[in-house]
C-alpha positions as CSV (number, residue, x, y, z in Angstrom):
1,M,-2.2,-19.0,5.0
2,Y,0.0,-15.9,5.1
3,A,2.4,-14.4,7.6
4,V,2.2,-10.6,7.8
5,S,5.1,-8.6,9.4
6,R,6.4,-5.1,9.6
7,V,9.7,-4.7,7.6
8,T,12.8,-3.0,8.8
9,A,15.1,-0.9,6.5
10,E,17.6,-3.7,6.4
11,E,14.9,-6.2,5.5
12,L,13.6,-3.8,2.8
13,H,17.0,-3.8,1.1
14,G,17.0,-7.6,1.2
15,A,13.5,-7.9,-0.3
16,A,13.8,-5.1,-2.9
17,E,14.1,-7.5,-5.8
18,E,11.0,-9.4,-4.7
19,L,9.1,-6.2,-4.0
20,A,10.1,-4.9,-7.5
21,G,8.7,-8.1,-9.1
22,L,5.4,-7.5,-7.2
23,L,5.3,-3.9,-8.2
24,V,6.0,-4.6,-11.9
25,D,3.4,-7.4,-12.0
26,T,0.8,-5.1,-10.3
27,V,1.5,-2.2,-12.6
28,H,1.5,-4.3,-15.7
29,G,-1.8,-5.8,-14.5
30,G,-3.3,-2.3,-14.7
31,A,-3.2,-1.0,-11.1
32,S,-2.8,2.7,-10.7
33,L,0.2,3.0,-8.2
34,G,2.0,6.1,-9.5
35,F,3.9,4.3,-12.2
36,L,3.5,4.0,-16.0
37,A,4.0,0.8,-18.0
38,P,6.3,-0.6,-19.0
39,L,8.0,-0.5,-15.6
40,D,11.5,-1.7,-15.6
41,R,12.3,-4.2,-12.8
42,A,15.6,-2.5,-12.0
43,E,13.9,0.9,-11.8
44,A,11.3,-0.7,-9.5
45,A,14.0,-2.2,-7.2
46,G,15.7,1.1,-7.0
47,W,12.5,2.8,-6.0
48,W,12.0,0.3,-3.2
49,R,15.6,0.7,-2.0
50,A,15.2,4.5,-2.0
51,L,12.5,4.1,0.7
52,A,14.9,2.5,3.2
53,P,16.0,5.9,4.8
54,D,12.3,6.7,5.4
55,V,11.7,3.3,6.9
56,E,14.8,3.7,9.1
57,A,13.6,7.1,10.3
58,G,10.0,6.0,11.0
59,R,8.6,8.3,8.3
60,L,7.3,5.2,6.4
61,L,6.1,1.9,7.8
62,L,6.0,-1.1,5.6
63,W,4.4,-4.5,5.9
64,T,4.7,-7.6,3.8
65,A,2.7,-10.7,3.5
66,R,4.5,-14.0,2.7
67,A,2.9,-17.4,1.9
68,A,3.4,-19.6,4.9
69,A,4.0,-22.7,2.8
70,D,7.0,-21.3,0.9
71,G,7.9,-17.8,2.1
72,R,7.0,-16.3,-1.2
73,L,6.2,-12.6,-1.2
74,A,2.4,-12.3,-1.7
75,G,1.6,-8.6,-0.8
76,T,2.6,-5.4,0.8
77,V,1.2,-2.1,2.2
78,Q,2.7,1.2,3.4
79,L,1.8,3.8,6.0
80,R,3.1,7.4,6.0
81,P,2.5,9.1,9.3
82,A,1.8,12.8,8.8
83,V,4.7,15.2,9.5
84,P,3.1,18.6,10.3
85,A,2.6,19.4,13.9
86,N,-1.1,19.8,13.5
87,G,-1.5,16.5,11.6
88,R,0.5,14.0,13.8
89,H,-2.7,12.2,14.6
90,R,-3.1,11.0,11.1
91,G,-1.4,8.9,8.4
92,E,-1.7,8.0,4.8
93,V,-2.1,4.5,3.5
94,A,-0.3,3.8,0.2
95,K,0.8,1.1,-2.2
96,L,-1.5,-1.8,-1.1
97,M,-0.6,-4.6,-3.5
98,V,-1.4,-8.3,-3.6
99,H,0.2,-10.6,-6.1
100,P,-2.4,-11.8,-8.7
101,A,-1.9,-15.4,-7.7
102,D,-2.9,-14.5,-4.1
103,R,-6.0,-12.5,-4.7
104,G,-9.3,-13.8,-3.5
105,H,-7.9,-14.9,-0.1
106,R,-8.7,-11.7,1.8
107,L,-5.1,-10.9,1.9
108,A,-5.6,-7.2,1.1
109,G,-7.9,-6.9,4.1
110,R,-5.4,-8.7,6.3
111,L,-2.7,-6.3,5.3
112,L,-5.0,-3.4,5.9
113,T,-5.9,-4.7,9.4
114,E,-2.3,-5.1,10.3
115,L,-1.6,-1.6,9.1
116,E,-4.5,-0.2,11.1
117,A,-3.3,-1.9,14.3
118,G,0.2,-0.6,13.7
119,A,-1.1,2.9,13.2
120,A,-3.2,2.8,16.3
121,G,-0.1,1.6,18.2
122,L,1.6,4.7,17.1
123,G,-1.2,6.8,18.4
124,L,-2.7,7.7,15.0
125,R,-6.4,8.3,15.1
126,L,-7.2,8.9,11.5
127,L,-6.1,7.3,8.2
128,V,-6.7,8.5,4.7
129,L,-6.1,7.0,1.3
130,D,-7.0,7.3,-2.3
131,T,-7.7,4.7,-4.9
132,E,-8.9,4.4,-8.5
133,T,-12.7,5.0,-8.7
134,D,-14.7,1.8,-9.6
135,S,-11.7,-0.4,-9.0
136,P,-11.8,-3.7,-6.9
137,A,-9.8,-1.8,-4.3
138,E,-12.5,0.7,-3.9
139,R,-15.0,-2.0,-3.1
140,M,-12.6,-3.7,-0.7
141,Y,-12.1,-0.4,1.3
142,E,-15.8,0.1,1.6
143,A,-16.2,-3.5,2.8
144,A,-13.4,-2.9,5.4
145,G,-15.3,0.0,7.0
146,W,-13.6,2.9,5.3
147,T,-15.7,6.1,4.6
148,R,-15.9,7.4,1.1
149,V,-15.3,11.2,1.0
150,G,-15.7,11.8,-2.7
151,S,-14.0,11.5,-6.0
152,V,-11.7,13.7,-8.0
153,P,-12.0,13.5,-11.8
154,D,-8.9,12.7,-13.8
155,Y,-6.7,12.7,-10.7
156,A,-4.2,10.0,-11.8
157,T,-3.5,8.1,-14.9
158,D,-3.5,4.3,-15.2
159,P,-0.2,2.6,-16.3
160,A,-1.1,3.3,-19.9
161,G,-1.3,7.0,-19.2
162,V,-5.1,7.3,-19.4
163,P,-6.6,9.6,-16.7
164,H,-9.1,8.2,-14.2
165,P,-11.0,9.5,-11.3
166,T,-9.8,8.8,-7.8
167,T,-11.9,8.1,-4.7
168,I,-10.7,9.5,-1.3
169,F,-11.4,7.5,1.8
170,F,-10.8,7.9,5.5
171,K,-11.1,5.7,8.6
172,A,-11.2,6.9,12.2
173,L,-9.3,4.5,14.4
174,T,-10.7,3.6,17.9
175,G,-8.3,2.8,20.7
């Protein structure tokens, strides 16, 4: 069982070391999250702390999942509402991560469901995201009702620096 909650900027500062550990483990496990391996834990913690002003200003929403039994960090996901005046009805999903020990318990789907509800609560009607083509994440998004738009060849590299295609998805939120 997991407890999922939205994180404040202050809570983000307090959880930066734990989030850094999750990010490092995920990147070193091969996930394409915008980082190259080896990723230094101090660098990862600094990256998380640097997000706090955006969280404080509402430019970034962040959720974490913790194991109910011991409070251990098990996963996280982010939402960036669009800034342009003609795009304020949409947001981008980013950095969905589940600790390897917590995979297989539908936690990624639960985090995504919480994010979608939070986005709808903000009045967002459209979400977009990208993920590595042919990855487990791609299959999870399809199963969660996201619509595949297409793929872009060699869009991003994996943590080893090898280019891979990326699949773009969207989901229309209903009120």
